[in-house]
N, C-alpha and C positions, 0 to 999 in steps of 0.2 A: 698283804694285797689281797683285795676282799673278790670272790671269785662266787660266779652262778651261771646256770643254766635257762634259758630262757626258749619255751618250745611253743609256736604255732601252726596252727590247722587249719586250711579252708578244704574246700572240694575241691580244688586243683594240686595241693601239696603239702606238706607237713616239713617244716624246716625247725634245724636246732642247731640253736647260739653259745656259744660261749662266750661268756667275757670275763675282763680282769680288771678292776676297776673300772667297769662300765664301757671298757676297749674291747672291741671284738677281737675276739684271739681264733676261734673257730667256726665254721658253719659248715651247716650238711643239709641235705636238700633230699626229699624222696617224691617224686611223682609217681604218679602209677603207672603210666604207661612208658617210662625210661627209669626202671628200679637196675641200680647195679647187682652185677653177680658174679663179681670177683670174690673168692675167698667161700662159695656156698658149696653144698655137698650135696650131693645128685644121686640118685640111680643109674645109673644105663646099661644100654646095652651092646654089646658089640655088633657094628653091622659091616662092619669091612677091615680086612687084616693087608698093610702093605709090604714089599721090601726084607721078607722074612719076620714079620711080626715087628720091625722096627717103629711103625707107624700106623696105631690103630684107629680106626673110627668108632665114634660110641655116641649111639640116641640118646640125650639127656633129658627130651620133651622140649628142646630149644628150632628155633626158624632156622638154624644149621646146626648140623650135626659137627661136635665137639672131637678133639683129637689126645691121642698119648704118643708121646714121645719117648722111643728109646734107642734112640740114635747115637750110636760112639759111644755104647754102653757094652760090657763086658757079659752081664749075665741080663739075658732078653727074658723077661715071665711068660709062659705059654700060656697061651688062651684060644680059645674058638666062637666061631662067629655062633652071636647068640649069649653067649656069657654074661651073667648079669653082673654089674662091679659097684662099690662106694669108690666115687672120685669125686674129686673139690677141684673148683676151676681156678687155675693158678693165673692168665690171661684172659682176659674179656676178647670176644672177637674184633677183629679189626679188618677190615677193606674186606678182601673176600676170603681169610682165614677163618673159623669156629670158634670156639675159643679152646684153650692148650688145660689140659686138665693133668691131675697129678694121684697117684693112688695110695700117697703119703699124705694121706689127709690130720688138719691137725685142728683142735678146737681151742680156741684163743677166751681165756679170762684175764681177769685186771693183771693179776700175779702169776698166774701159770701160763703154760702152753701144754693142751693133754698130746700125747702122738698117738695114738690105738695103735698102730702100724710098727710101732717099733720097741724097742726094750732100752733105752738108753737115757739117764736121769743128764742133764746136763745146767748148768748154773751161768749166766748172766757175767759177764769176762770183767763188764764192770763194777763186779762188784770185787773190792779187793782185799777185806778184810779174810785170813786165813780160817780164823773162828766163827765166821759166821756163815764161810761159807759151808766148811764142817756140818755146824748145828741145822742148816736146809739139807746137806745130805742126809746128814740123820734122820730127819723128820720122814723124810719118803726112801729109805732105805728100801724097803720091802713093797714095793708097789710092782704093779706083773708089768708094767708096759709103760709107754717112751711119757717123758713128759721135763720142760724146761722152764728151769724158775728166774722168771724174770729179773728185771734192776728193780721193780720198781719192792718184790718179796724180801728184800734185805731190812731187816727190822722187824716182819711181820710177827705175830705171835704163832705158834706153832697151833692153836683152837684154829681160827680164822684161816692158815694157809690148808687145810685139812676139810675147813668147812669149804673151803672154795673148789676145791679138787672133787669132795663128793657132787658138790654142782653139776662141774665136766663131766663125771662119769653118771652123772645120772643125764646126760646128752647124749652120751655115748648110745647111752640103752635104748634112749629113744628113737635117734637113729636108726639103729639095729633093729627095732619094732617096725618103724616105717619101711623098710630097706622088705621085709617079707611081706608087706602090705599091698606095696603098689607095684606098678610094673614096669614104669619109667617114671622121671620128675624129683621134682623137690626136696631133699629131708630134711636139710635146715638151711634155713636163710642166716646167715652173721651179718647182713647188711640191714636188714631193718631198722629203722631209725629211732625206735622206741629200745631196742637190744641194746643200740650204740651208749643212747642216751643214759639206761642205766651202768652200764661200763663206765662213762665219764663219771658218773656220780657218786663223789666219796668223800672222805673227809674238810676235803680241801676246800669245799665247794657247801658255798654259804645257805643257798635255799637255791629251789630248782621251782619256777613260775613256769606254770600249763596252761595255757587259756579255752585248753576243751575238756570235760568231764569224765569224755567215752576215755581218753586216752591218762586222764589224771588217774581214773582206775585201774586201767592195764599196765599202768606203770608199775602201782605199790602189789598188783601182782605178779611182775616179773620182779620187783625189789626182794620179796618172799622166795624166789624158785632160785633163786642167786645167794641166798643166804648174807641178805643186804637189808632186813627188815628196819635193824637200827635206824636206818638212812628215810625211812617214812618222812618222820618229822621233816623233814629238809622241803618236803612237798608241799606247794603252794598251788592255790586258784588264782587265774585272775581277771577278774568281777570288771576291769573300769570299759569305757564305751570306747577310747582309741585303739585302735589294734597294736597288737603287745610290739611289733616291731617298732613301729614310729612309737611307739610311747619311751622305748629304751634305746633310740637312735640306732637303731643297729641299720634299718636299711639308706640311710646316709653314708653309713660306713661301706654294707657291701658296695655301693656305686662307686666311694672313693676306693674301692680294693678292686677294681675294673680297669680303671686309669693307667694309663702307663707309668706318670710320672709320680712318685710320692715324694710327698715333702717332710722333712727331721723338722724336730723342734728349734733345732739351732736356724732356719734357714737354708744351710743345703738341701740337697734331694738325690732318687736314687734316678733312674730309669727300667722299666723292663721290659724286654722285646722278645719276643717268641717267633722261634722259623722252623722251618722240619724238622733240623739238626737236631737245635737246641733251644738252650735258654738264656738269656743275657742279660745280666745285671750290669750296671753304670754308676758307679757313685761321683757326686759333685757336689764340689762347695758351696755353688751357687748363690747366697746373700751373707754365708757364715764367712763375715771377716775377721771378728772377734779383736782383742788385743792380742792374740798368744804369735809368736813367732810361727814363720811359715811353715814348717815343719812341725809344727808341736798343732797349729791348728788341723793341715793333715790328716797327723795321727789323730787326734779328736774327733777329726770328722767319720773317721773310716769307722771307728772303734762305737759313735754313733748308729750305724750306718749298720753293722752285724748284726743287732737288736733288732730293727726293723725287715731288714730282710730274711732275717729267718723266721718272721710273724709273717712276710708279707707269702711267702715260699710255702707256708704252711694254710694261711687262711685261702689263697689260690688253689690252695693244692697242686701245685708245680709238680711235673715230676719230667724225669732223664737226665739229658744231661746238662748241667745249672754253669756257668763260668758269671764268676761276679771279679768284675773290672776293678780296685781299691782303688784310690791316688796313691799316686807310686810314693813310696817312702825309700828314703836314703839311708835306714839305721835296720841291720838284719835285728836288731834286738825288738826294733818293733812290729817287722813281718811275724816274729815267731810269735810278739805278745796280741797280734790283733788275728792271727791264726788259734790261736788258743782261746780266745774271747768268742770266736766265732763260731768253735767247737764247741764251746758250753751252751750256746741259744740254739744252736739244730738239734742237741742232743736231747733238747725239750721234746720234739717233733714224735710224733706217736708212729710214724712211716720210716723207715728205713732208709739210711746214707749210710753212701757209702763212699771213698774213695777219695777223702777232703783233703788236696794237696795242694801246692802253688804249681804254676807249669813253667817250662824253662821259658816264657815271656810275661811271669811275673804275676799270673791271674791264677783267684782260687778259682779250683775246678773239683764237682764231684758228682755224684748221680743220686736221685732221691726215686725210691722204689715208684711205678705206677700202680695207681690203689685212688679207681672209686674217679669222678671224672673231674674235670679238671670248673671252676667255680666261673669264669669265663661263659663257657658251654652253654650253663644254665640262662643264662642271660643276653647271651650276642649270637648273633652267626658273620658267616665269611661275606663281606658286601659281593654282590655277585656282579659288579659292577668292575670294582680293582682288584676283587678275588685275594683281598688279604694284603696287600702290598700299602694301604693308605692313603693311596695316590689315582686318579683319574688319567685316561691319555688328555692330553693338552689337545687343545685348539688346535694348533697347528698338525699334528699328529691325525685328530681324525680327516682334517680336511684332505690329508695328503694320503689315504687310507682308502678313501671314498674316492677322490679322483682316481686313482687309481682303478678301483672296482668299477666304475663307471666308463673309463677308458679303454678295461676289458671287455663288459657288457655291450657298449655300442657297435662295437666290430660286427658280431653277432647279426646275421639275416633276420635269424628266427624270435629274436627279442622284436615285438614290437611297443613295449612301451615299458617303461621304469619307475616304479612309483619309492623315493624315495622321502622317510619320517628320523626330523634331524631338528636341532636345534634352529631356532630366526636367523643369531646370528651366522649362524655356518653358510646356512642358505646364502644369505645375503653376500659372503667372499667366493662361495662356489660359482655364483652366476659372475663373478668376474675371470675365472678363468677356464668355464666349458658352458658351453649353450646347443643346445642340441634336442631338438623338438618331441623325441622318446622321451624325455626325463620329467616327471612332474613332480614336485616338492609338498612337502606337507609338513604346518611349525608342528613338533613333536618335542616339548621340552621334559621328557621323559629323557632320565637320561641310560642310554642303553650301553650295554658291556663295550660295543664297540664306538659307543658313542651316533650311533647309525643304523639304521633299520632299511634294506632293501628288498622291495616287494617286483620279481620280474611277471610280465606278461609275453605270452606267447600270440 
């Protein structure tokens, strides 16, 4: 399978795409005004302590103060107002709440996760080979801080793992030095798209194509810093006149990733719907009739859908509770095979997925950790008229609402004139039902949220 990274930079945004056999698998976008902050490490100062230390508000230099929560914990650390702390953003600010923080910050690498506040050494449970587990333990037996060895560490040489560990310790040292220099603010940005690119670039990537000379040089420096100097040879400069995302057919693939309906190669399709509470994904056979028996066709369609659903979830960066309604299968063995296949594809996701299981209704449900911004939010806004339902008010509903409003206002002695802006066909219908010299109509084909606009004059 051919894999490559494509990076595009313009004055407004920087975009990074991962392609496998020319198919878009992952997309990352960075805009100066809306940078992600989840996972970033900050120096903060305590400005308020509530509930005997259970809630601590911390100024880290953002618009809203962030907070630490120790609710329902037996051991609550003791702090004072104006204490300085190293903190990491666990959850970005949402609604009226500021960002949620943690004191147990971590520094992620490709194979390792450094835990400066811990002493525990842990190894991914997905590494089943006992000899390999013991080998990895022995490499880091005498380290003086916490460390997680990811699944990717399996089979890696001792030299490469120690090199990565050294790079992570260097980052920790930089964080500590910066902590001494500044009052409050950012100590380490994990969301830099260039750092993400360096993390994604490994031996499986054939080439990394970049259309910006400055970024090309910055990537080279970063690769040297993290011990990936040998991968510099994979970097390529893009010199063609055509915009790089157009040349590699990435823009059209992004557009398709914004649609609610996704077609599979067989003619079947999936429907992806987002609500406030969850994301639902429905599988349909569509034009996939084939020559198989009904149950065989259903099973094969479901299997085909597992790979595409896993891809769409990752590509769109969907998060929270996700429920998948596969086509109903009669055989328990088919249901088990489907779940295992789905788990296999979802295991390739870089973001944590948990609680993957069948519900009592035969649906597959799981949760995906919220990290970063959903792809659709970079390209689409909620409709101000339908408020995300996908539907406008019907003509009859607008007329009924308008009649009710007009009849109410006409009765008022203080109202001398009522100016109504709405569509021509609605005005025509209204004239059949209400006639009053207070009302003046103005044709306006802009469709307001309510279908009309009313102005009152005394």
